[in-house]
KEDO-966685 format. One record per residue (C-alpha): x, y, z. Coordinates in steps of 0.25 Angstrom, whole numbers, plus 5000, padded with zeros to 4 digits. Example, Ala and Ser with C-alpha at 12.3 -4.5 7.8 and 13.67 -1.06 7.14 Angstrom:
px_py_pz
5049_4982_5031;
5055_4996_5029;
//
This chain:
px_py_pz
5608_5655_5206;
5611_5672_5207;
5615_5680_5196;
5630_5680_5192;
5638_5689_5198;
5653_5693_5199;
5663_5696_5210;
5674_5705_5207;
5688_5700_5210;
5698_5709_5218;
5712_5708_5215;
5711_5700_5206;
5708_5688_5216;
5696_5678_5212;
5700_5667_5222;
5699_5680_5233;
5687_5684_5227;
5681_5670_5228;
5684_5670_5242;
5676_5684_5245;
5663_5677_5238;
5664_5664_5246;
5667_5671_5259;
5654_5679_5255;
5646_5668_5251;
5650_5659_5265;
5644_5672_5272;
5633_5673_5265;
5629_5657_5265;
5632_5658_5280;
5643_5645_5278;
5649_5638_5290;
5658_5631_5280;
5664_5630_5266;
5670_5619_5258;
5682_5625_5248;
5694_5623_5243;
5704_5632_5253;
5720_5629_5249;
5727_5621_5258;
5742_5622_5259;
5743_5607_5263;
5735_5601_5252;
5741_5612_5242;
5727_5614_5235;
5713_5620_5238;
5707_5608_5246;
5692_5609_5248;
5690_5613_5263;
5679_5615_5273;
5680_5630_5279;
5674_5636_5290;
5677_5651_5289;
5675_5660_5278;
5689_5664_5280;
5694_5652_5274;
5688_5655_5261;
5701_5663_5258;
5709_5650_5257;
5700_5643_5247;
5703_5642_5233;
5692_5634_5227;
5696_5637_5214;
5710_5631_5213;
5713_5623_5201;
5714_5610_5209;
5705_5599_5215;
5708_5591_5227;
5696_5582_5226;
5681_5583_5226;
5676_5590_5237;
5662_5585_5236;
5662_5575_5246;
5668_5583_5255;
5657_5594_5252;
5649_5583_5255;
5653_5579_5268;
5655_5594_5273;
5639_5596_5270;
5636_5585_5277;
5644_5589_5289;
5640_5603_5288;
5627_5600_5295;
5618_5612_5296;
5631_5621_5293;
5632_5630_5280;
5642_5624_5270;
5648_5631_5256;
5654_5620_5247;
5664_5627_5235;
5665_5615_5227;
5670_5613_5213;
5658_5610_5203;
5662_5595_5202;
5663_5594_5217;
5649_5600_5217;
5644_5589_5208;
5650_5580_5217;
5644_5584_5230;
5629_5586_5224;
5632_5571_5221;
5635_5567_5235;
5624_5575_5240;
5614_5569_5232;
5619_5555_5236;
5621_5559_5250;
5608_5569_5252;
5617_5579_5255;
5609_5593_5257;
5616_5604_5249;
5607_5615_5252;
5615_5622_5265;
5627_5621_5257;
5633_5632_5249;
5639_5626_5236;
5649_5635_5229;
5657_5632_5216;
5665_5637_5204;
5667_5635_5189;
5677_5624_5192;
5691_5629_5184;
5696_5616_5185;
5706_5609_5192;
5720_5604_5188;
5728_5590_5191;
5734_5591_5205;
5748_5590_5201;
5747_5602_5192;
5740_5611_5204;
5752_5606_5213;
5764_5608_5202;
5758_5623_5200;
5757_5626_5216;
5770_5621_5217;
5776_5629_5206;
5768_5643_5209;
5768_5643_5225;
5755_5648_5223;
5742_5641_5227;
5733_5651_5221;
5739_5653_5207;
5731_5641_5202;
5719_5647_5207;
5721_5661_5201;
5725_5654_5187;
5713_5644_5187;
5703_5658_5191;
5711_5666_5180;
5706_5656_5169;
5692_5654_5174;
5688_5666_5162;
5691_5654_5152;
5687_5643_5161;
5700_5639_5167;
5714_5636_5164;
5717_5626_5151;
5708_5615_5153;
5720_5605_5151;
5727_5609_5165;
5714_5603_5172;
5712_5590_5177;
5704_5581_5168;
5692_5581_5175;
5691_5597_5175;
5694_5595_5160;
5683_5585_5158;
5673_5593_5169;
5659_5597_5161;
5654_5606_5173;
5665_5614_5179;
5655_5623_5184;
5645_5621_5196;
5629_5621_5195;
5618_5624_5206;
5628_5629_5217;
5627_5641_5225;
5639_5650_5223;
5646_5647_5209;
5660_5655_5206;
5656_5656_5191;
5672_5655_5186;
5672_5652_5171;
5673_5664_5163;
5675_5674_5174;
5688_5684_5175;
5689_5678_5189;
5700_5687_5193;
5690_5700_5191;
5677_5693_5195;
5670_5680_5200;
5657_5676_5194;
5648_5672_5204;
5633_5664_5204;
5626_5660_5217;
5613_5655_5224;
5606_5665_5233;
5599_5656_5239;
5612_5651_5246;
5620_5665_5246;
5610_5675_5249;
5613_5690_5246;
5623_5691_5257;
5633_5684_5247;
5633_5696_5237;
5633_5707_5247;
5646_5703_5251;
5651_5703_5237;
5652_5713_5227;
5645_5706_5216;
5643_5711_5202;
5633_5707_5190;
5641_5695_5181;
5644_5701_5166;
5638_5694_5156;
5649_5693_5148;
5656_5685_5160;
5644_5676_5160;
5645_5674_5146;
5659_5671_5146;
5657_5662_5158;
5648_5654_5149;
5657_5652_5137;
5667_5647_5145;
5657_5636_5151;
5653_5633_5138;
5669_5633_5133;
5672_5623_5146;
5660_5614_5142;
5664_5611_5129;
5677_5609_5130;
5676_5599_5141;
5664_5593_5134;
5676_5590_5125;
5685_5585_5135;
5675_5576_5140;
5672_5570_5127;
5687_5567_5124;
5689_5561_5136;
5678_5551_5134;
5683_5548_5120;
5696_5545_5124;
5692_5536_5136;
5692_5521_5136;
5677_5518_5133;
5681_5504_5140;
5682_5511_5153;
5671_5522_5151;
5659_5513_5155;
5654_5513_5169;
5657_5495_5171;
5673_5500_5168;
5672_5509_5178;
5666_5501_5188;
5676_5490_5185;
5688_5499_5188;
5682_5505_5199;
5680_5493_5207;
5694_5488_5203;
5702_5499_5203;
5705_5503_5218;
5712_5516_5214;
5702_5521_5205;
5691_5517_5217;
5698_5524_5228;
5700_5536_5219;
5684_5536_5219;
5683_5536_5234;
5692_5546_5237;
5689_5556_5226;
5675_5555_5220;
5664_5561_5229;
5652_5553_5223;
5660_5539_5221;
5652_5529_5230;
5659_5513_5231;
5644_5509_5232;
5643_5513_5217;
5651_5500_5212;
5641_5491_5223;
5628_5495_5215;
5620_5485_5208;
5621_5494_5197;
5635_5498_5197;
5636_5505_5183;
5623_5513_5186;
5629_5517_5199;
5641_5522_5193;
5636_5530_5184;
5627_5537_5194;
5641_5540_5201;
5648_5545_5189;
5635_5554_5185;
5638_5560_5200;
5654_5562_5195;
5657_5578_5198;
5669_5576_5188;
5679_5581_5198;
5689_5569_5191;
5696_5568_5207;
5695_5552_5202;
5704_5554_5192;
5717_5548_5197;
5727_5537_5193;
5721_5523_5192;
5732_5511_5192;
5724_5505_5181;
5723_5516_5172;
5708_5519_5173;
5704_5532_5170;
5694_5533_5181;
5691_5549_5180;
5689_5549_5164;
5681_5536_5166;
5671_5545_5177;
5670_5557_5169;
5666_5548_5154;
5655_5539_5163;
5649_5550_5172;
5640_5555_5162;
5633_5543_5156;
5622_5542_5166;
5616_5552_5159;
5621_5551_5146;
5624_5537_5142;
5629_5540_5129;
5641_5548_5132;
5652_5539_5130;
//
């Protein structure tokens, strides 16, 4: 990866600054297509969309605090369809983790893909997002507010959807272009790092980048450490409050087999779920392998008619393949 660099933000508009950076990345990486959340009036939120023209980036909003779904499966399909074309993907960290699991399972080659991500400032429940949009009539206000609080790690944690409150890795790793938002006064500058093998010198030639102040990097590290401690406590509290009789592989398998609503939720919203898990000769081991691939997006969090806490159980179980004593 490159050394950290800062991009000066003009007119206190970090989203416009991000657009300029992404346009430079498009040209430097010779992209043919880019999958990125694009604002859609029909959906009333930014929706992951495959664009074919760098000019469409001006409609992108990858920092909006809303997540309509896990785009990892859509990204995998785009990789498969791209062939020899150069593809860029702007995904959240949890979507990146899911995509890597899919790629490993389905032998997808990520070498010709430009992976872009950012520190995840979280998502709020859809009802809250929609209510705010209805009141303000300003579809960018919540994005501006989210970016404004990046210096302290985001808005109040209690405003996030539960999956974000429990996420222990809200930042990506091993990607080609990283918007390092935590700790940054984003209205003044955007902190970047990138893989110089994927983004050559022409990338920086289009941008006026400066060295990252040591104070900024230290603040970013403090924010990450504080987030890690807070979310570790949240995860521990969550596990302690969960009914222990439900948080077993056997209980989860039994419930999925008998609850059509939760089965349908997983099939529709979990990009790594495979129905053959329950048909394996050792279903418990197959289940734990699947849970180990969980990116933590929380898209499986939905109302179960039987009151089974599907997402909560998955979160509690997903790490026991490597740490059987965690529960």
